[in-house]
C-alpha positions as CSV (number, residue, x, y, z in Angstrom):
1,M,18.0,19.8,-10.6
2,G,16.7,21.6,-7.5
3,A,15.7,19.2,-4.7
4,V,17.2,16.3,-6.5
5,A,20.7,17.9,-6.4
6,C,20.3,18.5,-2.7
7,L,19.7,14.9,-2.1
8,G,22.9,13.8,-3.7
9,L,21.9,12.6,-7.1
10,I,24.4,12.9,-9.9
11,A,23.2,11.4,-13.2
12,S,25.8,10.6,-15.8
13,G,24.4,10.1,-19.2
14,C,22.2,7.3,-20.4
15,A,25.0,4.8,-20.9
16,G,26.6,5.2,-17.5
17,S,25.3,4.3,-14.0
18,V,23.5,6.8,-11.8
19,E,25.3,7.8,-8.6
20,V,22.9,7.8,-5.7
21,D,23.4,9.0,-2.1
22,S,22.1,5.7,-0.6
23,P,21.1,5.6,3.1
24,E,23.4,3.6,5.4
25,L,21.3,0.9,6.9
26,T,21.8,-2.2,9.0
27,G,19.8,-5.0,10.5
28,A,16.1,-5.3,9.7
29,A,16.0,-2.0,7.8
30,A,18.8,-3.2,5.5
31,E,17.0,-6.5,4.9
32,D,13.7,-4.8,4.2
33,C,15.3,-2.4,1.7
34,R,17.3,-5.1,0.0
35,T,14.1,-7.1,-0.5
36,L,12.4,-4.1,-2.0
37,V,15.3,-3.2,-4.4
38,D,15.5,-6.8,-5.6
39,S,11.7,-6.8,-6.3
40,L,11.5,-3.5,-8.2
41,P,10.2,-3.6,-11.8
42,D,12.5,-3.4,-14.9
43,R,10.5,-0.4,-16.2
44,V,9.0,2.6,-14.4
45,A,7.0,5.3,-16.2
46,D,8.0,3.6,-19.5
47,Q,11.7,4.0,-18.7
48,D,14.2,1.1,-18.5
49,R,16.1,0.4,-15.2
50,R,19.6,1.6,-15.0
51,E,22.6,0.6,-12.9
52,V,23.3,2.6,-9.8
53,T,26.5,3.4,-7.9
54,P,27.0,2.1,-5.3
55,A,25.7,-1.1,-6.7
56,D,25.1,-2.6,-3.2
57,G,23.1,0.5,-2.0
58,F,19.5,0.6,-1.2
59,A,18.5,2.5,-4.4
60,A,17.4,2.0,-8.0
61,A,17.0,4.3,-11.1
62,W,15.2,4.3,-14.4
63,G,15.4,6.5,-17.5
64,D,17.4,9.6,-18.5
65,P,17.0,11.9,-16.7
66,A,16.9,9.4,-13.9
67,I,13.9,8.6,-11.8
68,V,15.6,7.7,-8.5
69,L,14.3,5.5,-5.7
70,R,16.0,5.4,-2.2
71,C,14.8,3.0,0.5
72,G,15.3,3.7,4.2
73,V,15.1,7.5,4.2
74,P,13.8,9.6,7.1
75,Q,10.2,10.8,7.2
76,P,9.8,13.9,5.0
77,S,10.3,17.1,7.0
78,G,6.9,18.6,5.7
79,F,4.9,15.5,6.7
80,D,2.7,15.9,9.8
81,E,-0.7,14.8,11.1
82,F,-2.4,17.3,8.7
83,A,-0.6,16.2,5.5
84,T,-2.5,14.3,2.9
85,C,-1.5,11.2,1.0
86,Q,-2.2,10.1,-2.5
87,V,-3.2,6.5,-2.2
88,V,-2.3,4.4,-5.2
89,N,-2.9,0.6,-5.2
90,D,-3.0,0.6,-1.4
91,V,0.2,2.5,-0.9
92,G,0.1,6.0,0.5
93,W,2.5,8.6,-1.1
94,Y,3.2,11.9,0.4
95,V,4.0,14.7,-2.1
96,P,4.6,18.2,-0.5
97,E,1.5,20.4,-1.1
98,E,3.5,23.1,-2.8
99,Q,4.7,20.6,-5.5
100,I,1.1,19.4,-6.1
101,E,-0.2,23.0,-6.3
102,R,2.6,24.0,-8.7
103,G,1.6,21.3,-11.2
104,A,4.0,19.9,-13.7
105,G,7.6,19.9,-12.5
106,E,10.1,17.9,-10.5
107,I,8.7,16.2,-7.4
108,V,9.9,14.2,-4.5
109,M,7.3,11.6,-3.3
110,T,7.7,9.4,-0.2
111,T,5.7,6.4,0.9
112,I,4.1,6.8,4.3
113,G,3.0,4.1,6.8
114,F,5.6,1.4,6.0
115,A,8.4,0.0,8.1
116,Q,10.8,1.8,5.8
117,N,10.2,5.0,4.0
118,V,10.8,4.9,0.2
119,Q,11.5,8.2,-1.6
120,V,11.2,8.7,-5.3
121,M,12.7,11.7,-7.1
122,L,10.8,12.2,-10.3
123,P,12.1,14.6,-12.9
124,A,9.6,17.0,-14.6
125,E,9.7,14.9,-17.8
126,Y,7.7,12.2,-16.2
127,W,4.8,14.3,-14.9
128,P,2.2,13.4,-13.7
129,P,3.5,11.1,-10.9
130,A,0.7,8.6,-11.0
131,T,2.3,6.3,-13.5
132,A,5.5,6.0,-11.4
133,M,3.3,5.5,-8.3
134,V,1.4,2.7,-10.0
135,D,4.6,1.0,-11.3
136,L,6.2,1.0,-7.9
137,S,3.3,0.4,-5.5
138,A,3.1,-3.4,-6.0
139,S,6.8,-3.8,-5.0
140,V,6.4,-1.6,-1.9
141,K,3.3,-3.4,-0.8
142,Q,4.8,-6.8,-1.3
143,S,8.2,-6.1,0.2
144,L,7.6,-3.8,3.2
145,E,5.5,-4.2,6.2
146,E,2.7,-1.7,6.5
147,I,2.6,-0.2,10.0
148,Q,-0.3,2.2,9.5
149,P,-2.2,3.2,6.4
150,C,-1.7,6.7,5.3
151,V,-5.2,8.3,4.7
């Protein structure tokens, strides 16, 4: 599971819930992320939404293996003024260059330019990431304030 395991994801079979290391948020950040999680689609990359543990966390999951979204994460360590974004439906997504160059495989993509960062861990089975980006971008755009577009 590589990077996904490092981020605290433990998936337990299709019938069970997905345990997610959800960020601890308060105030406006918690409100923003709750609004986002409540607005997320029932399907992402043709996968059905699954229950997550903790249920009141700022996270969501779809499919098996799980596509996992976490709201309120820090800016990715590799992102700087020279990094590029993939813009899908007016939402800028940062994917580390080495993951793009490698091609098909597990990726971690993060929205850039919004009041809260949203991270999506996408298992290799759902490559390429564009479908998940499209499916999630409307909720991000509608739920979170854009501070500065990522271009």
